[in-house]
C-alpha positions as CSV (number, residue, x, y, z in Angstrom):
1,X,-11.1,-29.3,17.5
2,X,-7.0,-28.9,16.1
3,X,-7.2,-32.7,16.2
4,X,-9.9,-33.4,13.7
5,X,-8.8,-30.4,11.2
6,X,-5.1,-32.1,10.7
7,X,-6.2,-35.7,10.9
8,X,-8.9,-34.3,7.9
9,X,-6.3,-32.5,6.2
10,X,-3.4,-35.1,6.2
11,X,-5.9,-37.9,5.1
12,X,-7.1,-35.9,2.4
13,X,-4.1,-35.4,1.2
14,X,-2.4,-38.6,1.4
15,X,-5.3,-39.6,-0.9
16,X,-4.8,-37.0,-2.8
17,X,-1.3,-38.1,-3.6
18,X,-1.9,-41.3,-3.8
19,X,-5.0,-40.9,-6.3
20,X,-2.4,-38.5,-8.5
21,X,0.0,-41.1,-8.4
22,X,-2.2,-44.3,-9.6
23,X,-4.8,-42.0,-12.0
24,X,-1.6,-40.2,-13.2
25,X,-2.7,-36.9,-13.1
26,X,-0.2,-34.7,-11.6
27,X,-2.3,-31.4,-10.9
28,X,-3.7,-34.4,-8.1
29,X,-0.5,-35.0,-6.6
30,X,0.6,-31.2,-6.0
31,X,-2.6,-30.5,-4.7
32,X,-1.7,-33.7,-2.2
33,X,1.3,-32.3,-1.0
34,X,-0.4,-28.4,-0.4
35,X,-2.5,-30.2,1.9
36,X,0.1,-31.9,4.0
37,X,1.3,-28.1,3.9
38,X,-1.7,-27.1,5.0
39,X,-1.3,-30.3,7.6
40,X,1.7,-29.1,8.8
41,X,0.2,-25.2,9.0
42,X,-2.2,-26.8,11.3
43,X,-0.3,-28.4,13.5
44,X,2.2,-25.8,13.9
45,X,-1.2,-23.4,14.6
46,X,-2.3,-25.6,17.4
47,X,1.4,-25.4,19.1
48,X,1.3,-21.7,19.1
49,X,-2.2,-21.4,20.2
50,X,-2.1,-24.2,23.1
51,X,1.8,-23.3,23.7
52,X,2.4,-27.0,23.8
53,X,3.1,-29.9,21.3
54,X,3.9,-33.7,21.9
55,X,6.5,-35.5,19.9
56,X,6.8,-39.1,19.7
57,X,4.7,-42.4,20.6
58,X,3.2,-43.0,23.6
59,X,3.0,-46.9,22.6
60,X,6.8,-46.4,22.2
61,X,7.2,-44.5,25.5
62,X,9.4,-41.8,24.2
63,X,6.6,-38.8,23.7
64,X,8.6,-35.2,24.3
65,X,6.0,-32.7,26.1
66,X,7.5,-29.1,25.1
67,X,6.0,-26.2,26.3
68,X,6.1,-22.5,26.2
69,X,8.9,-20.6,24.1
70,X,9.9,-24.6,22.7
71,X,6.2,-25.5,21.7
72,X,5.8,-22.0,20.0
73,X,9.2,-22.3,18.5
74,X,8.3,-25.8,16.8
75,X,5.2,-24.8,15.7
76,X,6.9,-21.9,14.0
77,X,8.9,-24.9,12.4
78,X,5.9,-26.7,11.5
79,X,4.5,-23.1,9.9
80,X,7.2,-22.9,7.6
81,X,7.5,-26.5,6.3
82,X,4.0,-25.9,5.5
83,X,4.5,-22.8,3.2
84,X,7.7,-24.5,1.7
85,X,5.7,-27.7,0.8
86,X,2.3,-25.3,-0.5
87,X,5.4,-23.6,-2.6
88,X,6.5,-26.6,-3.7
89,X,3.6,-27.8,-5.3
90,X,2.4,-24.3,-6.9
91,X,6.0,-24.2,-8.2
92,X,5.6,-27.5,-9.5
93,X,2.0,-26.9,-10.5
94,X,3.4,-23.9,-13.0
95,X,6.0,-25.8,-14.1
96,X,8.7,-23.7,-13.1
97,X,12.4,-24.5,-14.0
98,X,13.6,-25.9,-10.3
99,X,16.5,-26.5,-12.1
100,X,17.2,-22.6,-12.4
101,X,15.7,-21.8,-8.8
102,X,18.4,-24.4,-7.9
103,X,21.0,-22.8,-9.6
104,X,20.0,-19.1,-8.1
105,X,20.2,-20.1,-4.7
106,X,23.4,-21.5,-5.0
107,X,24.7,-18.4,-6.9
108,X,23.2,-16.0,-4.1
109,X,23.0,-17.9,-1.1
110,X,21.9,-15.3,1.5
111,X,18.3,-15.7,1.9
112,X,18.6,-19.2,2.1
113,X,21.5,-19.1,4.5
114,X,19.2,-16.8,6.3
115,X,16.6,-19.1,6.9
116,X,18.5,-21.8,7.8
117,X,20.4,-20.0,10.5
118,X,17.6,-18.9,11.7
119,X,16.0,-22.2,11.8
120,X,19.2,-23.8,13.4
121,X,18.8,-20.8,16.3
122,X,15.2,-22.0,17.1
123,X,16.2,-25.5,17.5
124,X,19.0,-24.7,19.6
125,X,16.5,-22.3,22.1
126,X,14.2,-25.8,21.9
127,X,17.0,-28.1,22.7
128,X,18.8,-25.8,25.5
129,X,15.0,-25.8,26.9
130,X,14.3,-29.5,27.0
131,X,11.4,-31.9,27.1
132,X,9.5,-31.7,30.4
133,X,10.2,-35.2,30.1
134,X,13.6,-34.8,30.3
135,X,13.9,-33.0,33.9
136,X,11.8,-36.1,35.5
137,X,13.5,-38.8,37.1
138,X,16.7,-39.4,39.3
139,X,18.9,-36.1,40.2
140,X,22.3,-37.7,38.2
141,X,20.0,-38.7,35.0
142,X,18.2,-35.1,35.4
143,X,22.3,-33.7,35.1
144,X,23.5,-36.1,32.6
145,X,20.8,-35.4,30.1
146,X,21.3,-31.7,30.8
147,X,25.2,-31.7,30.2
148,X,24.5,-34.5,27.2
149,X,20.9,-34.1,25.6
150,X,20.7,-30.3,26.1
151,X,23.6,-28.2,26.7
152,X,26.1,-29.9,24.1
153,X,24.1,-30.2,21.3
154,X,22.2,-27.0,22.3
155,X,25.9,-25.0,22.1
156,X,27.1,-26.5,18.8
157,X,23.7,-25.6,17.1
158,X,24.0,-22.0,18.3
159,X,27.4,-22.0,17.0
160,X,25.8,-23.2,13.3
161,X,23.1,-20.7,13.6
162,X,25.2,-17.6,14.0
163,X,27.6,-18.6,12.0
164,X,25.1,-19.2,9.1
165,X,22.7,-16.0,10.2
166,X,26.7,-14.0,9.3
167,X,27.3,-15.5,6.2
168,X,23.8,-14.9,4.8
169,X,23.9,-11.5,6.1
170,X,27.3,-10.7,4.4
171,X,26.4,-12.2,1.4
172,X,23.1,-10.2,0.9
173,X,25.2,-6.8,2.2
174,X,28.6,-7.4,0.0
175,X,27.8,-10.0,-2.4
176,X,30.7,-8.8,-4.6
177,X,33.1,-9.4,-1.8
178,X,31.0,-12.8,-0.7
179,X,32.0,-13.3,-4.6
180,X,36.0,-12.7,-4.6
181,X,36.0,-15.0,-1.2
182,X,34.4,-17.8,-2.7
183,X,36.2,-17.5,-5.8
184,X,39.2,-17.8,-4.2
185,X,38.2,-20.6,-1.9
186,X,37.6,-22.5,-4.9
187,X,40.3,-21.7,-6.7
188,X,42.1,-22.9,-3.5
189,X,40.1,-26.4,-3.5
190,X,40.2,-27.0,-7.2
191,X,43.4,-25.0,-9.1
192,X,40.7,-22.8,-11.1
193,X,42.4,-20.5,-12.6
């Protein structure tokens, strides 16, 4: 059932995007982007409900199977991507000023930093948990995979995620202090007065 829903939504989204481009109908293209967002959300919901997700291609032999918490976090990430695509489709449909939204996010980066930090921490948990295939094979390969493919990148993602979360919370709680720090930083780099 999940696969059928994902295929139907994905094909419909791609057909609408291509149709909107070929027929010069932007509304069709924006509806197609929204359907691609719904496809992403369907993939995420499947991962959350079944607690299992497979990524990669079977033909090339690089399939990674995640179960449990890692699959749920992958599902949350797919849902966030779907909401982002649907939001972008709605914004472009109503001709929202994308430049103004971008400038506001640059001026007040607290919320984007919080979302980015949460995404990094989710990816850190996924990386530290690892795919089921990484724990198979000879013992020395499993140990090397643990050290190089899981612990090192997972640790880096944890540090970056905590830093982004801290900066986001700091900017939301004390925007004046954040502006002073940012202004001093820009003055030091660019020599602004």
